[in-house]
N, C-alpha and C positions, 0 to 999 in steps of 0.2 A: 330904529324902533320910532321914528319920528310918526308914523300912521297910527301906532297903538298907542303912544303916550298921548297924540290928540285924541283918540276914539275914547279914550279913558277919562281924559281932562272933560270932554262935552258930555260923556255918560253921567258924571258927576255934577255937572253944572245943568243939565237941562234933562237927564234922564235918558233912558234907553230909547234911541231912533226906532221907529215903527218901520221897518224894511221888508221887502217882497222875499220871497223864498230865495230869487237868483240873487239879489243884492245883500241879502243876510249871508248867503254861501261866500259871495265875493268878498264881505267884510271879513269873515271868519279865515277864510283863505289869507288874505293879507297879514292878518294877525299870526296866523301860523308860519307864513313866509319869513317873516320879520323875525319870529323866534328860532326858525332855525338858520337863518343868518348869522343871528346873535350869538347862538350857542356854540356854532362852528367857529366864529371870530375870537370867542373867548377860549377856546382849546389852544389857541396861541401857538399852533403848530405851521410848520412851513413846509407844508407838502404840496406838491403840483395836485393832488388828487383833490384835496379840501379846497386849493384855491378854483378848482373847477367847480366844485359843487357849489361855493359861496357866488362863484359868479352866473351860475346856472339860476341860482335863486333870486339874484339881483336883477338876471333879465325876466324872469318871471314875475318879478314885483312890477318891475316897471312897465310889463305889459298890461297887467291886471289894474295899476293905478292909471294907466295912461300918463305918466310922467305927470299928473295934478299933484298941487300942494296937497296937504291933508285936508286944510278948510274946503277947498274946493272939491277934492273927493268924498267927504263926507256929505254936502250940499248934492252932489250928483246922486250919490246912492239913495238919499232920501227923495229926491225929485222923481228918479226912475222906479220909485216905490208906489208913487202915486197912480 
């Protein structure tokens, strides 16, 4: 949940970022995917199906974030919204 935690910290420190519709959707998709990964991992089940779902979500997260660190990603979201 590194992106979610960073977004939360920055929202408290600097306020809600002004994002375009597309970047706003991307922002919330990242938060939702991290939530799903976290919830599946908290189940602590050793199932091949659960493992596949977690890996699928991690791949989606890597694609959406482009492998950027949270600080860089938030900056990109804001810059693409201008």
